[in-house]
SEMAR-327094 format. One record per residue (C-alpha): residue in three letters; x negated, y negated, z. Coordinates in nm, 3 decimals, padded with zeros to 5 digits. Example, Ala and Ser with C-alpha at 12.3 -4.5 7.8 and 13.67 -1.06 7.14 Angstrom:
2
   type         u         v         w
    Ala   -01.230    00.450    00.780
    Ser   -01.367    00.106    00.714
//
This chain:
689
   type         u         v         w
    Met    07.984   -02.658    03.129
    Arg    08.239   -02.922    03.140
    Asp    08.611   -02.850    03.088
    Ser    08.618   -03.115    02.822
    Asp    08.360   -02.903    02.628
    Tyr    08.596   -02.608    02.612
    Thr    08.760   -02.559    02.270
    Gly    09.027   -02.325    02.386
    Gln    08.901   -02.033    02.174
    Gly    08.784   -01.723    02.374
    Pro    08.719   -01.691    02.737
    Lys    08.563   -01.983    02.925
    Val    08.189   -01.904    02.975
    Lys    07.958   -02.109    03.195
    Arg    07.652   -02.242    03.005
    Ile    07.317   -02.279    03.193
    Asp    07.094   -02.546    03.054
    Arg    06.711   -02.465    03.075
    Val    06.504   -02.757    03.182
    Tyr    06.129   -02.772    03.085
    Ser    05.877   -02.994    03.255
    Pro    05.674   -03.237    03.031
    Gln    05.359   -03.028    03.089
    Met    05.517   -02.695    02.978
    Thr    05.665   -02.861    02.674
    Leu    05.313   -02.992    02.577
    Leu    05.159   -02.649    02.624
    Leu    05.434   -02.482    02.409
    Val    05.379   -02.732    02.135
    Leu    05.005   -02.681    02.137
    Ala    05.043   -02.305    02.131
    Leu    05.279   -02.309    01.836
    Ala    05.026   -02.545    01.665
    Val    04.726   -02.313    01.695
    Gln    04.907   -01.990    01.636
    Asp    04.777   -01.808    01.324
    Pro    05.044   -01.806    01.047
    Thr    05.168   -01.470    00.934
    Pro    05.038   -01.299    00.622
    Arg    05.373   -01.385    00.455
    Ala    05.334   -01.749    00.547
    Leu    04.984   -01.762    00.421
    Val    05.089   -01.592    00.096
    Glu    05.340   -01.873    00.057
    Arg    05.066   -02.128    00.084
    Leu    04.907   -01.979   -00.217
    Arg    05.179   -02.168   -00.408
    Ser    05.064   -02.506   -00.262
    Glu    04.975   -02.783   -00.508
    Asn    04.693   -02.878   -00.250
    Ala    04.374   -02.698   -00.348
    Val    04.228   -02.719    00.009
    Glu    04.545   -02.559    00.151
    Arg    04.539   -02.279   -00.108
    Glu    04.164   -02.206   -00.039
    Asp    04.231   -02.207    00.336
    Ala    04.513   -01.962    00.298
    Ala    04.303   -01.738    00.074
    Arg    04.023   -01.737    00.323
    Lys    04.254   -01.645    00.608
    Leu    04.425   -01.367    00.409
    Gln    04.076   -01.229    00.318
    Ala    03.976   -01.237    00.684
    Leu    04.293   -01.046    00.779
    Gly    04.189   -00.766    00.543
    Lys    04.417   -00.459    00.545
    Ala    04.689   -00.645    00.753
    Ala    04.748   -00.880    00.455
    Val    04.766   -00.614    00.194
    Pro    05.149   -00.535    00.201
    Asp    05.233   -00.905    00.152
    Leu    04.962   -00.953   -00.116
    Glu    05.097   -00.647   -00.301
    Lys    05.435   -00.809   -00.321
    Ala    05.282   -01.144   -00.422
    Ala    05.089   -00.965   -00.698
    Lys    05.424   -00.904   -00.872
    Asp    05.534   -01.271   -00.829
    Pro    05.669   -01.414   -01.149
    Glu    05.450   -01.720   -01.093
    Ile    05.136   -01.633   -01.280
    Glu    04.891   -01.834   -01.068
    Val    05.028   -01.684   -00.741
    Ser    05.011   -01.325   -00.873
    Ala    04.655   -01.379   -01.009
    Arg    04.540   -01.517   -00.677
    Ala    04.695   -01.226   -00.479
    Arg    04.554   -00.960   -00.722
    Arg    04.203   -01.118   -00.679
    Leu    04.239   -01.113   -00.300
    Leu    04.345   -00.747   -00.310
    Arg    04.034   -00.665   -00.507
    Ile    03.808   -00.846   -00.268
    Ile    03.970   -00.689    00.039
    Ala    03.939   -00.347   -00.116
    Leu    03.576   -00.414   -00.208
    Ala    03.493   -00.537    00.141
    Glu    03.624   -00.217    00.285
    Lys    03.368   -00.018    00.087
    Leu    03.076   -00.237    00.181
    Thr    02.867   -00.161    00.492
    Pro    02.868   -00.397    00.793
    Ala    02.507   -00.485    00.716
    Leu    02.607   -00.607    00.367
    Arg    02.905   -00.803    00.485
    Thr    02.712   -00.986    00.768
    Gly    02.359   -01.003    00.605
    Phe    02.478   -01.117    00.265
    Pro    02.776   -01.354    00.325
    Gly    03.023   -01.373    00.041
    Ile    02.884   -01.067   -00.146
    Glu    03.231   -00.917   -00.200
    Glu    03.339   -01.231   -00.379
    Arg    03.037   -01.231   -00.595
    Leu    03.090   -00.856   -00.696
    Val    03.475   -00.892   -00.763
    Asn    03.435   -00.968   -01.134
    Asp    03.293   -00.620   -01.195
    Asp    02.996   -00.739   -01.416
    Asp    02.618   -00.753   -01.395
    Ser    02.654   -00.932   -01.061
    Trp    02.638   -00.581   -00.915
    Thr    02.286   -00.542   -01.057
    Thr    02.176   -00.880   -00.939
    Glu    02.312   -00.819   -00.574
    Phe    02.172   -00.471   -00.570
    Leu    01.817   -00.596   -00.643
    Lys    01.844   -00.874   -00.378
    Val    01.946   -00.609   -00.127
    Ala    01.675   -00.370   -00.238
    Glu    01.412   -00.647   -00.191
    Ala    01.546   -00.724    00.152
    Ala    01.540   -00.354    00.251
    Ser    01.164   -00.351    00.199
    Thr    01.112   -00.594    00.490
    Arg    01.427   -00.606    00.701
    Pro    01.496   -00.333    00.953
    Asp    01.876   -00.396    00.942
    Val    01.906   -00.312    00.573
    Gly    01.833    00.028    00.423
    Ala    01.937    00.308    00.192
    Ala    02.296    00.339    00.326
    Asp    02.357   -00.016    00.205
    Leu    02.199    00.043   -00.132
    Glu    02.407    00.361   -00.181
    Val    02.725    00.151   -00.200
    Leu    02.595   -00.073   -00.471
    Ile    02.384    00.150   -00.695
    Gly    02.659    00.324   -00.909
    Pro    02.811   -00.002   -01.046
    Ala    02.467   -00.162   -01.062
    Leu    02.346    00.105   -01.300
    Leu    02.667    00.085   -01.506
    His    02.640   -00.293   -01.564
    Ala    02.263   -00.318   -01.594
    Gly    02.107   -00.471   -01.904
    Asp    01.819   -00.300   -02.081
    Asp    01.567   -00.529   -01.889
    His    01.686   -00.385   -01.547
    Arg    01.751   -00.021   -01.619
    Val    01.409    00.121   -01.540
    Arg    01.368   -00.107   -01.237
    Leu    01.695    00.022   -01.092
    Ile    01.583    00.388   -01.148
    Glu    01.268    00.316   -00.961
    Glu    01.475    00.191   -00.668
    Val    01.695    00.507   -00.692
    Glu    01.380    00.721   -00.661
    Arg    01.229    00.501   -00.390
    Trp    01.542    00.526   -00.164
    Ser    01.665    00.866   -00.283
    Leu    02.008    00.732   -00.369
    Gly    02.223    01.040   -00.430
    Ser    02.534    00.842   -00.531
    Ala    02.340    00.735   -00.847
    Ala    02.350    01.087   -00.996
    Pro    02.654    01.040   -01.221
    Ala    02.518    00.718   -01.373
    Leu    02.180    00.875   -01.416
    Lys    02.339    01.158   -01.618
    Ala    02.481    00.895   -01.856
    Tyr    02.140    00.741   -01.877
    Leu    01.979    01.066   -01.962
    Leu    02.206    01.113   -02.261
    Asp    02.150    00.763   -02.393
    Gly    01.822    00.798   -02.570
    Glu    01.872    00.467   -02.756
    Arg    01.822    00.251   -02.446
    Pro    01.540    00.249   -02.180
    Gly    01.555    00.485   -01.887
    Asp    01.647    00.821   -02.027
    Lys    01.312    00.978   -01.933
    Glu    01.304    00.817   -01.590
    Ala    01.661    00.913   -01.523
    Gly    01.587    01.281   -01.584
    Asp    01.285    01.273   -01.359
    Val    01.487    01.120   -01.074
    Leu    01.781    01.353   -01.110
    Ala    01.543    01.637   -01.038
    Arg    01.439    01.475   -00.713
    Leu    01.801    01.415   -00.608
    Ala    01.920    01.767   -00.683
    Pro    02.288    01.682   -00.714
    Arg    02.455    02.026   -00.689
    Ala    02.800    01.877   -00.776
    Leu    02.665    01.797   -01.118
    Gly    02.537    02.148   -01.182
    Pro    02.789    02.255   -01.441
    Glu    02.761    01.921   -01.624
    Leu    02.374    01.937   -01.633
    Leu    02.392    02.302   -01.755
    Glu    02.619    02.183   -02.031
    Ile    02.370    01.919   -02.136
    Phe    02.088    02.175   -02.126
    Arg    02.292    02.391   -02.372
    Gly    02.382    02.095   -02.590
    Pro    02.216    01.917   -02.882
    His    02.029    01.647   -02.685
    Glu    01.674    01.778   -02.745
    Arg    01.505    01.483   -02.555
    Ala    01.737    01.537   -02.255
    Arg    01.672    01.908   -02.225
    Phe    01.322    01.873   -02.087
    Trp    01.444    01.652   -01.805
    Ile    01.731    01.869   -01.730
    Ile    01.519    02.170   -01.642
    Pro    01.359    02.026   -01.326
    Ala    01.704    01.910   -01.210
    Leu    01.846    02.266   -01.257
    Arg    01.544    02.407   -01.072
    Ala    01.613    02.169   -00.781
    Ile    01.979    02.244   -00.779
    Gly    01.905    02.622   -00.783
    Asn    02.160    02.696   -01.050
    Ala    02.085    03.057   -01.154
    Glu    02.338    03.046   -01.435
    Ala    02.075    02.871   -01.627
    Val    01.840    03.180   -01.639
    Pro    01.956    03.310   -01.994
    Asp    01.903    02.956   -02.127
    Leu    01.566    02.928   -01.966
    Leu    01.459    03.254   -02.116
    Lys    01.556    03.126   -02.459
    Thr    01.362    02.803   -02.384
    Val    01.039    03.001   -02.318
    Glu    01.069    03.172   -02.654
    Ser    01.154    02.892   -02.872
    Ala    01.135    02.541   -02.736
    Glu    00.863    02.281   -02.757
    Arg    00.576    02.302   -02.510
    Asn    00.692    02.070   -02.233
    Gln    01.027    02.242   -02.213
    Arg    00.850    02.583   -02.206
    Lys    00.624    02.481   -01.927
    Ala    00.916    02.358   -01.713
    Ala    01.119    02.675   -01.788
    Ile    00.824    02.904   -01.705
    Arg    00.766    02.732   -01.364
    Thr    01.140    02.763   -01.287
    Leu    01.157    03.127   -01.363
    Gly    00.853    03.189   -01.155
    Glu    00.975    02.999   -00.851
    Trp    01.310    03.177   -00.878
    Gly    01.132    03.516   -00.899
    Arg    01.333    03.628   -01.198
    Ala    01.218    03.985   -01.297
    Glu    01.414    03.973   -01.620
    Ala    01.169    03.707   -01.734
    Val    00.867    03.932   -01.723
    Pro    00.885    04.070   -02.076
    Val    00.941    03.722   -02.227
    Leu    00.660    03.572   -02.014
    Leu    00.411    03.854   -02.112
    Lys    00.452    03.748   -02.489
    Gln    00.325    03.403   -02.393
    Leu   -00.020    03.526   -02.270
    Gly   -00.296    03.400   -02.496
    Glu   -00.097    03.085   -02.572
    Ala   -00.156    02.737   -02.433
    Asp    00.090    02.802   -02.150
    Glu   -00.106    03.101   -02.029
    Pro   -00.217    02.958   -01.688
    Asp    00.147    02.867   -01.609
    Val    00.260    03.215   -01.723
    Val    00.007    03.390   -01.507
    Asp    00.115    03.190   -01.202
    Ala    00.481    03.266   -01.269
    Leu    00.419    03.643   -01.311
    Gly    00.243    03.654   -00.973
    Arg    00.535    03.476   -00.799
    Ile    00.791    03.713   -00.964
    Gly    00.588    04.008   -00.818
    Asp    00.644    04.268   -01.083
    Ala    00.362    04.522   -01.118
    Arg    00.421    04.539   -01.502
    Ala    00.223    04.212   -01.525
    Ile   -00.095    04.349   -01.363
    Pro   -00.270    04.492   -01.680
    Ala   -00.199    04.175   -01.880
    Ile   -00.325    03.946   -01.613
    Leu   -00.641    04.157   -01.576
    Thr   -00.709    04.118   -01.944
    Ala   -00.644    03.747   -01.938
    Met   -00.888    03.709   -01.642
    Lys   -01.165    03.873   -01.843
    Ser   -01.114    03.694   -02.177
    Ser   -00.899    03.383   -02.146
    Pro   -01.030    03.064   -02.301
    Tyr   -00.842    02.874   -02.039
    Pro   -01.030    02.816   -01.717
    Ser   -00.717    02.777   -01.509
    Thr   -00.607    03.127   -01.593
    Arg   -00.872    03.241   -01.346
    Leu   -00.740    03.008   -01.078
    Trp   -00.376    03.118   -01.107
    Gly   -00.469    03.470   -01.200
    Ser   -00.666    03.521   -00.875
    Asp   -00.363    03.423   -00.662
    Ser   -00.126    03.625   -00.881
    Leu   -00.337    03.941   -00.846
    Val   -00.323    03.900   -00.460
    Arg    00.062    03.858   -00.477
    Leu    00.080    04.167   -00.684
    Asp   -00.153    04.359   -00.455
    Ala   -00.357    04.455   -00.753
    Lys   -00.655    04.626   -00.587
    Glu   -00.762    04.755   -00.930
    Ala   -00.872    04.389   -00.993
    Val   -01.165    04.407   -00.747
    Pro   -01.440    04.484   -01.009
    Ile   -01.323    04.202   -01.231
    Leu   -01.318    03.959   -00.938
    Ile   -01.669    04.048   -00.846
    Asp   -01.779    03.987   -01.204
    Gln   -01.599    03.650   -01.200
    Ile   -01.789    03.541   -00.885
    Gly   -02.112    03.603   -01.059
    Leu   -02.037    03.385   -01.358
    Pro   -02.263    03.071   -01.378
    Lys   -02.081    02.742   -01.304
    Ser   -01.748    02.911   -01.226
    Pro   -01.511    02.628   -01.142
    Phe   -01.277    02.841   -00.930
    Arg   -01.524    03.063   -00.742
    Asn   -01.360    02.990   -00.400
    Glu   -01.025    03.096   -00.532
    Val   -01.169    03.421   -00.672
    Leu   -01.352    03.478   -00.339
    Arg   -01.018    03.428   -00.161
    Ala   -00.857    03.689   -00.384
    Leu   -01.132    03.936   -00.318
    Arg   -01.098    03.875    00.062
    Tyr   -00.728    03.960    00.049
    Leu   -00.765    04.265   -00.177
    Ser   -01.086    04.423   -00.045
    Pro   -01.234    04.279    00.281
    Asp   -01.526    04.521    00.251
    Asp   -01.625    04.403   -00.088
    Ala   -01.576    04.050    00.019
    Arg   -01.808    04.108    00.315
    Lys   -02.070    04.246    00.071
    Met   -02.033    03.946   -00.152
    Ala   -02.055    03.706    00.147
    Glu   -02.391    03.876    00.244
    Arg   -02.521    03.842   -00.106
    Leu   -02.427    03.465   -00.127
    Phe   -02.563    03.409    00.222
    Asp   -02.907    03.551    00.129
    Ser   -02.922    03.322   -00.185
    Pro   -03.191    03.058   -00.200
    Lys   -02.937    02.805   -00.326
    Pro   -02.757    02.596   -00.060
    Gly   -02.437    02.600   -00.253
    Asp   -02.426    02.979   -00.266
    Arg   -02.522    03.003    00.105
    Gln   -02.240    02.752    00.187
    Asp   -01.988    02.986    00.019
    Gly   -02.125    03.289    00.202
    Val   -02.114    03.111    00.540
    Ala   -01.752    03.003    00.477
    Gln   -01.654    03.364    00.380
    Phe   -01.799    03.501    00.709
    Gly   -01.574    03.258    00.892
    Leu   -01.265    03.361    00.698
    Leu   -01.357    03.724    00.738
    Lys   -01.390    03.684    01.121
    Ala   -01.743    03.807    01.107
    Thr   -01.834    03.745    01.466
    Asp   -02.152    03.947    01.423
    Lys   -02.295    03.671    01.209
    Val   -02.270    03.389    01.477
    Glu   -02.637    03.380    01.554
    Ala   -02.735    03.381    01.188
    Ile   -02.487    03.097    01.109
    Ala   -02.598    02.899    01.415
    Ala   -02.956    02.914    01.288
    Leu   -02.844    02.710    00.994
    Leu   -02.760    02.407    01.223
    Asp   -03.114    02.288    01.170
    His   -03.109    02.333    00.788
    Ser   -03.222    02.042    00.578
    Asp   -02.894    02.048    00.359
    Ala   -02.615    01.841    00.529
    Gly   -02.344    02.028    00.354
    Leu   -02.468    02.363    00.471
    Arg   -02.495    02.235    00.823
    Ala   -02.136    02.102    00.809
    Thr   -02.009    02.436    00.684
    Ala   -02.193    02.625    00.952
    Met   -02.032    02.409    01.228
    Arg   -01.680    02.460    01.077
    Thr   -01.742    02.834    01.059
    Leu   -01.853    02.861    01.416
    Val   -01.516    02.704    01.501
    Arg   -01.338    02.962    01.299
    Leu   -01.537    03.233    01.479
    Lys   -01.447    03.075    01.813
    Ala   -01.820    03.069    01.900
    Arg   -01.789    02.874    02.231
    Asp   -02.141    02.990    02.328
    Gln   -02.276    02.763    02.058
    Val   -02.140    02.436    02.185
    Asp   -02.467    02.317    02.324
    Arg   -02.644    02.370    01.991
    Ile   -02.367    02.184    01.801
    Ala   -02.382    01.902    02.063
    Leu   -02.746    01.851    01.959
    Arg   -02.637    01.764    01.612
    Met   -02.479    01.446    01.743
    Ala   -02.824    01.295    01.728
    Val   -02.815    01.307    01.346
    Pro   -02.585    01.039    01.198
    Glu   -02.473    01.258    00.904
    Asp   -02.359    01.525    01.147
    Val   -02.189    01.308    01.416
    Arg   -01.832    01.346    01.305
    Thr   -01.846    01.705    01.200
    Ala   -02.010    01.801    01.525
    Ala   -01.771    01.607    01.743
    Ala   -01.471    01.757    01.563
    Ala   -01.622    02.113    01.604
    Leu   -01.678    02.055    01.982
    Ala   -01.318    01.927    02.023
    Asp   -01.191    02.240    01.843
    Leu   -01.403    02.472    02.068
    Gly   -01.266    02.302    02.378
    Ala   -01.576    02.116    02.457
    Ala   -01.488    01.763    02.358
    Gly   -01.668    01.633    02.674
    Lys   -02.004    01.733    02.525
    Ala   -01.949    01.496    02.227
    Asp   -02.157    01.179    02.261
    Arg   -01.895    00.924    02.208
    Thr   -02.139    00.637    02.183
    Lys   -02.264    00.793    01.856
    Ile   -01.904    00.800    01.724
    Val   -01.839    00.437    01.832
    Ala   -02.154    00.326    01.654
    Gln   -02.010    00.449    01.329
    Leu   -01.723    00.214    01.367
    Gln   -01.965   -00.057    01.261
    Ser   -02.063    00.119    00.926
    Ala   -02.039   -00.078    00.600
    Asp   -01.872    00.228    00.449
    Pro   -01.505    00.206    00.516
    Trp   -01.458    00.588    00.488
    Ile   -01.726    00.649    00.755
    Val   -01.532    00.404    00.972
    Tyr   -01.211    00.592    00.894
    Gly   -01.373    00.923    00.995
    Ala   -01.505    00.777    01.316
    Ile   -01.161    00.644    01.414
    Glu   -01.009    00.993    01.355
    Thr   -01.284    01.163    01.543
    Leu   -01.234    00.942    01.854
    Gly   -00.872    01.049    01.853
    Lys   -00.956    01.414    01.806
    Val   -01.206    01.422    02.097
    Gly   -00.962    01.265    02.332
    Ala   -01.171    00.949    02.389
    Lys   -00.918    00.761    02.611
    Asp   -01.187    00.531    02.735
    Arg   -01.250    00.410    02.382
    Val   -00.906    00.274    02.300
    Pro   -01.031   -00.091    02.334
    Glu   -01.282   -00.027    02.048
    Leu   -00.998    00.113    01.842
    Leu   -00.750   -00.173    01.893
    Pro   -00.906   -00.425    01.644
    Phe   -00.854   -00.163    01.368
    Leu   -00.479   -00.212    01.407
    Lys   -00.531   -00.539    01.228
    Ser   -00.797   -00.408    00.973
    Glu   -00.762   -00.534    00.614
    Asn   -00.796   -00.170    00.505
    Tyr   -00.449   -00.008    00.551
    Phe   -00.610    00.339    00.599
    His   -00.794    00.203    00.903
    Arg   -00.466    00.074    01.049
    Glu   -00.297    00.402    00.976
    Ala   -00.591    00.607    01.142
    Ala   -00.596    00.373    01.433
    Ala   -00.228    00.402    01.496
    Thr   -00.254    00.783    01.496
    Ala   -00.557    00.790    01.725
    Ile   -00.420    00.542    01.972
    Gly   -00.089    00.719    01.977
    Arg   -00.276    01.028    02.081
    Leu   -00.500    00.866    02.339
    Ala   -00.295    00.596    02.508
    Gly   -00.019    00.682    02.751
    Lys    00.349    00.650    02.674
    Gln    00.365    00.322    02.853
    Ser    00.056    00.175    02.670
    Leu    00.176    00.191    02.310
    Glu    00.286   -00.175    02.274
    Pro    00.008   -00.248    02.024
    Leu    00.171   -00.004    01.784
    Arg    00.511   -00.171    01.784
    Pro    00.405   -00.453    01.539
    Leu    00.289   -00.188    01.292
    Leu    00.651   -00.086    01.243
    Arg    00.680   -00.406    01.038
    Asp    00.337   -00.359    00.859
    Pro    00.335   -00.451    00.493
    Asn    00.210   -00.103    00.401
    Cys    00.464    00.177    00.411
    Ala    00.204    00.443    00.510
    Val    00.105    00.240    00.818
    Arg    00.467    00.200    00.915
    Tyr    00.528    00.571    00.875
    Tyr    00.234    00.684    01.083
    Ala    00.286    00.421    01.348
    Ala    00.650    00.543    01.379
    Thr    00.525    00.903    01.388
    Ala    00.288    00.823    01.668
    Leu    00.566    00.660    01.869
    Cys    00.791    00.955    01.812
    Asp    00.524    01.207    01.901
    Ala    00.485    01.015    02.228
    Gly    00.858    01.059    02.298
    Leu    00.960    00.691    02.213
    Ile    01.276    00.697    02.002
    Glu    01.223    00.333    01.901
    Gly    01.000    00.476    01.628
    Ala    01.271    00.687    01.491
    Ala    01.452    00.435    01.272
    Thr    01.136    00.332    01.092
    Leu    01.033    00.691    01.055
    Leu    01.357    00.778    00.893
    Lys    01.357    00.481    00.666
    Glu    01.001    00.556    00.550
    Thr    01.088    00.921    00.499
    Arg    01.359    00.824    00.258
    Asp    01.158    00.544    00.100
    Arg    00.926    00.716   -00.152
    Gln    00.729    00.407   -00.245
    Asn    00.369    00.513   -00.293
    Pro    00.108    00.353   -00.068
    His   -00.207    00.525   -00.186
    Lys   -00.389    00.367   -00.473
    Phe   -00.761    00.387   -00.525
    Asp   -00.958    00.338   -00.852
    Gly   -00.650    00.386   -01.055
    Tyr   -00.560    00.717   -00.888
    Thr   -00.232    00.727   -00.708
    Ser   -00.108    00.997   -00.466
    Ser    00.153    01.034   -00.214
    Asp    00.216    01.246    00.094
    Thr    00.528    01.449    00.156
    Arg    00.714    01.282    00.448
    Thr    00.946    01.445    00.693
    Cys    01.203    01.356    00.963
    Arg    01.189    01.696    01.134
    Ile    01.019    01.545    01.438
    Leu    01.359    01.385    01.523
    Asn    01.466    01.732    01.643
    Ser    01.246    01.675    01.946
    Phe    01.487    01.397    02.065
    Arg    01.805    01.566    01.995
    Gln    01.723    01.921    02.097
    Pro    01.396    01.899    02.296
    Lys    01.400    02.247    02.436
    Glu    01.475    02.416    02.112
    Trp    01.211    02.207    01.937
    Ala    00.944    02.299    02.193
    Lys    01.032    02.665    02.141
    Val    00.994    02.634    01.754
    Val    00.667    02.449    01.783
    Ala    00.505    02.697    02.026
    Ala    00.603    03.025    01.872
    Pro    00.351    03.208    01.651
    Leu    00.479    03.337    01.315
    Pro    00.625    03.687    01.361
    Pro    00.555    03.973    01.110
    Leu    00.762    03.909    00.794
    Pro    00.867    04.211    00.588
    Pro    00.875    04.171    00.218
    Gly    01.194    04.016    00.098
    Ser    01.368    03.691   -00.010
    Arg    01.296    03.354    00.140
    Arg    01.645    03.363    00.283
    Ala    01.565    03.697    00.453
    Gln    01.237    03.561    00.598
    Val    01.391    03.244    00.732
    Glu    01.648    03.458    00.908
    Thr    01.377    03.680    01.048
    Ile    01.195    03.385    01.193
    Ala    01.523    03.243    01.334
    Arg    01.613    03.576    01.492
    Glu    01.274    03.607    01.662
    Leu    01.335    03.255    01.817
    Gly    01.688    03.349    01.930
    Phe    01.873    03.144    01.669
    Lys    02.121    03.206    01.389
    Val    02.090    03.028    01.055
    Glu    02.353    02.818    00.900
    Trp    02.306    02.777    00.523
    Pro    02.441    02.507    00.290
    Glu    02.785    02.578    00.159
    Gly    02.838    02.699   -00.198
    Pro    02.657    02.951   -00.425
    Asp    02.318    03.079   -00.296
    His    02.042    02.857   -00.413
    Ala    01.804    03.045   -00.644
    Trp    01.503    02.927   -00.443
    Phe    01.635    03.128   -00.136
    Thr    01.726    03.437   -00.322
    Ala    01.387    03.458   -00.486
    Arg    01.100    03.667   -00.339
    Ala    00.917    03.488   -00.058
    Val    00.574    03.373   -00.171
    Phe    00.337    03.173    00.061
    Glu    00.064    02.954   -00.067
    Leu   -00.271    03.134   -00.020
    Phe   -00.476    02.824    00.036
    Glu   -00.345    02.768    00.385
    Pro   -00.102    03.039    00.488
    Pro    00.121    02.970    00.787
    Thr    00.037    03.096    01.134
    Thr    00.316    02.940    01.344
    Ser    00.697    02.977    01.318
    Leu    00.723    02.609    01.236
    Asp    00.470    02.638    00.957
    Gly    00.651    02.942    00.821
    Leu    00.981    02.752    00.802
    Ile    00.811    02.463    00.635
    His    00.655    02.690    00.365
    Leu    00.994    02.867    00.312
    Leu    01.202    02.544    00.280
    Gln    00.949    02.331    00.105
    Gly    01.044    02.415   -00.244
    Ser    00.752    02.254   -00.411
    Arg    00.376    02.298   -00.468
    Ile    00.328    01.966   -00.628
    Leu    00.173    01.678   -00.437
    Gly    00.421    01.394   -00.403
    Glu    00.743    01.591   -00.445
    Pro    00.968    01.582   -00.140
    Pro    01.079    01.919   -00.004
    Leu    01.397    02.075   -00.126
    Phe    01.525    02.147    00.224
    Glu    01.490    02.035    00.583
    Phe    01.618    02.182    00.899
    Val    01.821    02.053    01.198
    Leu    01.814    02.237    01.526
    Glu    02.126    02.315    01.728
    Ala    02.135    02.485    02.069
    Asp    02.204    02.827    01.908
    Arg    02.110    02.792    01.544
    Ile    01.901    02.640    01.266
    Arg    02.092    02.439    01.015
    Val    01.931    02.440    00.663
    Leu    02.016    02.122    00.475
    His    01.928    01.967    00.148
    Tyr    01.649    01.711    00.200
    Leu    01.891    01.411    00.137
    Asp    02.166    01.566    00.345
    Ala    01.918    01.597    00.635
    Ile    01.820    01.236    00.602
    Arg    02.186    01.134    00.599
    Phe    02.253    01.353    00.909
    Trp    01.982    01.169    01.102
    Glu    02.100    00.829    00.981
    Arg    02.430    00.908    01.133
    Trp    02.301    01.039    01.449
    Leu    02.035    00.781    01.518
    Pro    02.141    00.554    01.804
    Arg    02.199    00.197    01.688
//
């Protein structure tokens, strides 16, 4: 610096002037111009009298998200009312956006602003997202979970039932608290539907509250609470269930009887015995068999002989087997001889379990009958009794004039593993009525090559859609890889069940690299087709089917509607274990069911796991009453493999259309038992995006 610049105060210091080139100056100016203002500066712009500037600042603050929160919180206390109101609104939007899924923020732009007023906009937006979830693979249950609670809270009467239907369809567990409130509001629509869906969601966290409702004065709510308590497995409800059996109206009694039976509660036997002879008798007989207390045997025998309710003989037969009531054999023999007995097969099954020798005599008697229906029953019993000495006699029926008897004979020869009869069965391929049954029997006997595939292919041209369906299935079963071209057109059939069957057959027949035609079915308008196409891809080891499989497992929309009859299959995501733990999955699938000593379901699951070399990890919290109950397998199709055994023990339901209570996830050293919804959420988190 120059001496003339020195003021005389302090030491003389030399100043260095920095010189910038014109180019650097221009770059610096431009950089400062485009630099984003700080949150504090943006908050100050909320005071602007220019509306465009205020909106721009609000948009940028919203985009900053959490980074803007400290300055917005200060602004929310600003004495200027408009500034504080704008800041508070932005804070709500930012907080709301943090709770929304990425799919909601990107797929439904501005949704957080539409929801910020906390009104029926939640219902409107939920229904928009639910509709999109039906067709868009990027939107699903996880996105709906975020919206459903407030959507239910703000819904008008015209939307309440629709929302509950979506909760059931997508198994939205976060809806449980709001459904509880619906259940108690008998003045508005949706209380019945809410109770039904609560049972499917099994929200264990609400167990004490649901039990309080069950004990309370809301008579209408009580019936819908019982299935929910059964699904939760809350054994504290047993005393109240016993009172319900004795004094409540019939629907409540039936629900309580079923619950006590499935939980195997021995203390219920005296109460249940008093209900024999009443309208609930078939349910009581079934429950007594499941409980397994021998005190019930005399009463069930009496009911079998004299009950006016035909279903008593159905459930009574199974119960006598579960009670090992060999003294029932004479009564069972008498029941088989009754004219027009609607449950003769069930009674024959009971006789087979309790006295194979008497069952054999009865089979001989039926086999010698001149009536084709009787002979059919006799032939079937020979197969179930493993009567290999009857192979020749059964094979002689392959030329009988009755098609039903011929079909039963072929299926029985399969049960008897009569491989020496494959040539005789192959001859039946010449008769159109026998083509599919004969081909399936040949495949089961390891002789699929003897099946005349041209006869099966010819049935693809039938005018009967169900014959076509059977032909598609049969081509898959016999391993007709050369017939895939004939099956491909059915992937575009107007009948969804043809598309479903073709997807399964082609998945079985085509190589892993040749499944391109199945991929469009992952977007099929019918959910059953999507599910089975996804299953076929997963079975082939292609994980691209997993996302659809998981979505359709969670989605309980019903695809099957014929002549007013609606049914639904129980779907599962357990195949995903094959991708995550392939060696362990192969071990479970291949292992036969080990001998299982009498005991609880929990003990039997642990026995199966131990034989496989696994430990078992159970859900946290109190033991579920389903697992502490006596293990009872369904007699219609008892398990033969370890996988089947686990499914039976974890299923938790005998009713068509109800999802299982539990699923399992395999680890390297253990089987993790998870609630059905928890398992779905586990796979949703695991699935590669």
